[in-house]
C-alpha positions in Angstrom: 0.0 0.0 0.0 1.5 3.3 -1.1 1.1 6.2 1.3 1.5 9.9 0.2 4.5 11.7 1.5 2.5 14.2 3.6 0.3 11.5 5.3 3.4 9.3 5.9 5.2 12.2 7.6 2.1 12.6 9.8 2.1 8.9 10.8 5.8 8.9 11.7 5.6 12.2 13.6 2.6 11.0 15.6 4.4 7.8 16.4 7.5 9.6 17.5 5.4 11.8 19.8 3.2 9.1 21.4 5.4 6.0 21.6 7.6 7.2 24.5 4.6 7.7 26.8 3.1 4.3 25.8 6.4 2.5 26.2 6.8 3.9 29.8 3.3 2.5 30.7 4.2 -1.0 29.5 7.8 -0.9 30.8 9.6 -1.0 27.5 12.5 1.1 26.4 11.3 3.7 23.8 13.5 2.3 21.0 11.9 -1.1 21.4 8.4 0.4 21.0 9.6 2.4 18.0 11.1 -0.7 16.3 7.9 -2.7 17.0 5.8 0.1 15.5 8.0 0.0 12.4 7.5 -3.8 12.3 3.7 -3.2 12.4 3.6 -0.7 9.5 6.5 -2.2 7.5 6.9 -5.3 5.3 6.0 -7.7 8.1 2.4 -6.6 8.4 0.8 -3.5 6.9 3.5 -3.1 4.3 3.1 0.7 3.9 5.2 2.2 1.2 6.2 5.7 2.2 6.4 8.1 -0.7 9.7 9.8 -1.5 13.2 9.3 0.0 12.7 11.5 3.0 12.4 8.7 5.6 15.6 6.9 4.5 17.5 10.2 4.7 16.1 11.2 8.1 16.8 7.7 9.4 20.4 7.9 8.3 20.8 11.3 9.9 19.2 9.9 13.1 21.7 7.1 13.0 24.6 9.5 12.9 23.2 11.6 15.7 22.7 8.4 17.8 26.4 7.5 17.3 27.4 11.1 18.1 25.5 10.9 21.4 27.0 7.5 22.1 30.4 9.3 21.9 29.2 12.0 24.3 28.2 9.4 26.8 31.8 8.3 27.3 33.2 9.8 30.5 36.9 10.4 30.0 37.3 11.6 33.6 36.1 8.1 34.7 38.7 6.4 32.4 41.5 8.8 33.5 40.9 8.0 37.2 41.6 4.3 36.7 44.9 2.8 37.6 47.0 0.4 35.5 45.4 -2.6 37.3 41.9 -1.5 36.4 42.8 -0.8 32.8 44.4 -4.2 32.5 41.3 -5.8 33.9 39.1 -4.2 31.3 41.4 -5.2 28.4 41.4 -8.7 29.7 37.6 -8.7 30.1 37.1 -7.5 26.5 39.7 -9.9 25.2 37.8 -12.8 26.9 34.6 -11.4 25.4 36.1 -11.6 21.9 37.4 -15.1 22.6 33.9 -16.3 23.8 32.3 -14.6 20.8 34.7 -16.3 18.4 33.8 -19.7 19.9 30.1 -19.0 19.6 30.4 -17.8 16.1 32.3 -20.9 15.1 29.6 -23.1 16.7 26.9 -21.2 14.7 28.9 -21.6 11.5 29.1 -17.8 11.1 31.9 -15.7 9.7 34.2 -13.6 11.8 32.0 -10.5 11.5 29.6 -12.2 13.9 32.4 -12.1 16.6 32.1 -8.3 16.6 28.3 -8.4 16.5 28.2 -10.6 19.6 30.8 -8.5 21.4 28.7 -5.3 21.3 26.8 -3.9 24.3 24.7 -0.8 24.9 26.1 2.0 27.0 22.9 3.9 26.4 21.0 1.2 28.3 23.6 0.4 30.9 23.9 4.0 32.1 20.2 4.7 32.9 19.7 1.2 34.5 22.7 1.8 36.8 21.4 5.3 37.6 17.9 4.0 38.4 19.3 1.3 40.7 21.5 3.8 42.5 24.7 1.9 41.7 26.1 4.4 39.1 28.6 6.0 41.6 29.6 2.8 43.4 32.8 0.9 42.5 30.7 -1.8 40.9 28.8 0.7 38.8 31.9 2.5 37.6 33.4 -0.9 36.6 30.4 -1.8 34.5 30.3 1.7 32.9 33.9 1.4 31.8 33.4 -2.2 30.6 30.4 -0.9 28.4 32.6 2.0 27.2 35.4 -0.4 26.1 32.9 -2.7 24.4 31.2 0.2 22.5 34.4 1.9 21.3 36.5 -1.2 20.5 33.8 -3.1 18.7 33.0 0.0 16.5 36.7 0.3 15.8 36.9 -3.4 15.0 34.0 -3.2 12.6 35.9 -0.3 10.8 39.1 -2.3 10.3 37.1 -5.5 9.4 35.4 -3.7 6.6 38.7 -2.3 5.3 40.3 -5.8 5.5 37.4 -7.6 3.7 37.2 -5.0 0.9 40.9 -4.3 0.3 42.7 -7.2 1.9 45.9 -6.8 4.0 48.0 -3.9 2.9 48.4 -0.1 3.1 44.6 0.3 2.9 44.5 -0.6 6.6 46.3 2.6 7.3 43.6 4.8 5.9 41.9 5.4 9.3 45.1 7.1 10.6 44.4 10.4 8.9 41.1 10.5 10.7 42.8 9.6 14.0 45.5 12.3 13.4 42.8 14.8 12.7 40.9 13.7 15.7 44.0 14.0 17.9 44.9 17.4 16.6 41.4 18.9 17.1 41.2 17.2 20.5 44.5 18.6 21.6 43.8 22.1 20.2 40.3 22.3 21.7 41.5 20.9 25.0 44.3 23.5 25.2 42.1 26.4 24.2 39.4 25.3 26.8 42.1 25.0 29.4 43.3 28.5 29.0 39.8 30.0 28.3 37.4 27.9 30.5 34.8 30.8 30.7 34.8 31.4 27.0 34.5 27.6 26.2 31.6 27.2 28.5 30.0 30.4 27.3 30.3 29.2 23.7 28.7 25.8 24.3 26.9 25.8 27.6 25.5 29.1 28.7 21.7 29.6 28.8 21.9 32.7 26.6 23.7 30.9 23.8 22.2 27.4 23.9 21.5 27.3 20.2 25.2 28.3 19.5 26.4 25.2 21.4 24.0 23.0 19.4 25.1 24.5 16.1 28.8 24.0 17.0 28.1 20.4 18.1 26.3 19.5 14.8 29.0 21.2 12.8 31.5 19.0 14.5 29.4 16.0 13.8 29.3 16.7 10.1 33.0 17.6 10.0 33.9 14.1 11.2 31.4 12.4 9.0 33.1 14.2 6.0 36.5 13.2 7.3 35.4 9.5 7.5 34.0 9.7 3.9 37.3 11.3 2.7 39.4 8.3 4.0 36.7 5.7 3.0 35.6 4.8 6.5 32.2 4.1 7.9 30.6 7.5 8.7 29.4 6.1 12.1 33.1 6.1 13.3 33.4 9.8 12.5 30.1 10.6 14.2 31.2 8.6 17.3 34.6 10.4 17.5 32.9 13.8 17.1 30.9 13.0 20.3 34.1 11.8 22.0 35.7 15.2 21.4 32.9 17.1 23.1 32.9 14.7 26.0 36.7 15.1 26.5 36.9 18.8 26.1 33.9 20.0 28.1 34.0 20.0 31.9 30.2 20.2 32.2 28.4 18.7 29.2 25.0 17.8 30.8 23.2 20.9 29.6 24.5 20.7 26.0 23.9 16.9 25.9 20.3 17.5 26.9 19.8 20.1 24.1 21.2 17.7 21.5 19.0 15.0 22.9 16.0 17.2 22.1 16.9 17.1 18.4 18.1 13.5 18.4 15.8 11.5 20.6 13.0 14.0 20.1 12.7 13.4 16.4 15.7 12.0 14.3 16.6 8.9 16.3 13.1 7.6 16.5 13.1 7.8 12.7 16.0 5.5 12.6 14.5 2.9 14.9 11.1 3.0 13.1 12.9 2.6 9.8 14.8 -0.4 11.2 11.5 -2.0 12.2 10.0 -1.3 8.7 12.8 -3.2 7.1 12.3 -6.2 9.5 10.6 -9.1 7.7 9.1 -11.5 10.2 8.8 -14.2 7.5 12.6 -14.4 7.6 12.7 -15.8 11.1 9.5 -18.0 11.1 11.0 -21.0 9.5 12.0 -23.8 12.0 15.7 -23.5 11.2 15.7 -19.7 11.7 13.8 -19.9 15.0 16.3 -22.4 16.3 19.2 -20.2 15.0 17.7 -17.1 16.7 17.3 -18.9 20.0 20.8 -20.3 19.9 22.1 -16.8 18.9 20.2 -15.4 21.9 21.8 -17.9 24.3 25.3 -17.3 22.7 24.9 -13.5 23.2 24.3 -14.1 26.9 27.2 -16.5 27.4 29.5 -14.1 25.6 29.0 -11.5 28.4 28.5 -13.9 31.4 31.6 -16.1 30.9 34.2 -13.3 30.9 32.6 -11.7 33.9 33.5 -14.8 36.0 37.1 -13.3 36.3 35.7 -10.6 38.7 36.9 -12.5 41.8 40.5 -12.6 40.4 40.5 -8.8 40.7 39.2 -8.7 44.2 35.5 -8.3 43.4 32.7 -10.6 44.4 31.5 -13.3 42.0 27.9 -12.1 42.3 29.0 -8.7 41.0 30.4 -10.5 37.9 27.0 -12.2 37.4 25.2 -8.9 37.7 27.6 -7.2 35.4 27.2 -10.0 32.8 23.4 -9.6 33.0 23.5 -5.9 32.4 26.3 -6.0 29.7 24.3 -8.6 27.8 21.8 -5.8 27.0 22.2 -4.7 23.4 20.3 -2.2 21.2 21.7 0.6 19.1 25.2 -0.6 18.4 24.2 -4.2 17.5 21.6 -2.8 15.1 24.2 -0.5 13.7 26.6 -3.5 13.2 23.8 -5.5 11.5 23.1 -2.6 9.1 26.8 -2.3 8.2 27.1 -6.1 7.8 24.1 -6.2 5.5 25.4 -3.2 3.5 28.8 -4.8 3.0 27.6 -8.3 2.3 28.8 -9.9 5.5 25.3 -10.8 6.6 22.2 -11.9 4.7 18.7 -10.5 5.2 17.7 -13.5 7.4 20.7 -13.1 9.8 20.2 -9.4 10.0 16.6 -9.8 11.0 17.7 -12.4 13.6 20.1 -9.9 15.0 17.4 -7.2 15.2 15.2 -9.6 17.1 18.1 -10.5 19.3 18.5 -6.8 20.2 14.8 -6.6 21.2 15.1 -9.6 23.4 18.4 -8.7 25.2 17.4 -5.1 25.9 14.4 -6.4 27.7 15.8 -9.4 29.5 19.2 -8.0 30.5 17.9 -5.0 32.6 15.1 -7.2 34.1 17.6 -9.9 35.3 20.0 -7.2 36.6 17.2 -5.5 38.7 16.1 -8.8 40.1 19.7 -9.7 41.2 20.2 -6.2 42.7 17.0 -6.5 44.8 17.9 -10.0 45.9 21.5 -9.0 46.7 20.3 -6.0 48.8 17.8 -8.2 50.7 
């Protein structure tokens, strides 16, 4: 069924406005409700055909803003305050995650790209769940936040190099990200130095109430700058968007006000477009065959094991084993980054449509089960 462009925009806008309130009533994360709405109106059920290319464009833009905000969520002060022992722990934890993911991918007869898919987590889900439970500022909460940060950043980096390796093979092409890294480091150093010597001006430029719109404009300009840098060196634009967010997170001493203003643009309109568009592309027929149902269930169990098994090393670093179990439950939650990885894998030919849809369903399952199990364990541990 073909829907006119004006009527389609009305449908999507109303959904973006009403779904957050509805999702809170039923206890679902807003992105889950938006994906499910997309499934309803997409090829799985109503099969509405939106006129024009506007939805695909806005969804892509929302995807970039989502990655930009993911970069802003990284707390560099938190990372800086960690000693050598803590940093070693997190590298070992992520290394064991990759090893577990490799074993699961081999058992599922999947290519090595699935290793990166299974290694993802969702910092955007981990942070609010920890805040809600009151554990964000505890030693355990800080450990889980840093583990999620490592998983987000390193898997995105790994996806970038994997794409370069698969397309161009081993050679000088693998060095193409370095111009982006050099540009990132130069702007980071310059902005940090300027903000250090001019803290009042830096905060006035980006944070003051009288110039809120200026801060948002500078932030979006930085987003598009790094997207262009990524395109120039033939990288995935999501890496550039993510690094742009990292710059603001590193440079600014107080970013909460600016982050909330960008969230108004992102989560208020553009990011829901992305999740609805993902749902519209989901074809339920791809996962209803017996073999795909079994594959998705096994993939779901593998995604949990990949996070639980590495967390069993918590006692070796002086933490309680129950804290490792709770961390594994929360880190098994996945949403935005795993969907981003599935989109990249489908685009580059590493995944087929059926596997992509299984991964989208996996994201919906884990982002609901992970926080629920974590809250249960927290309550039981307190009692």
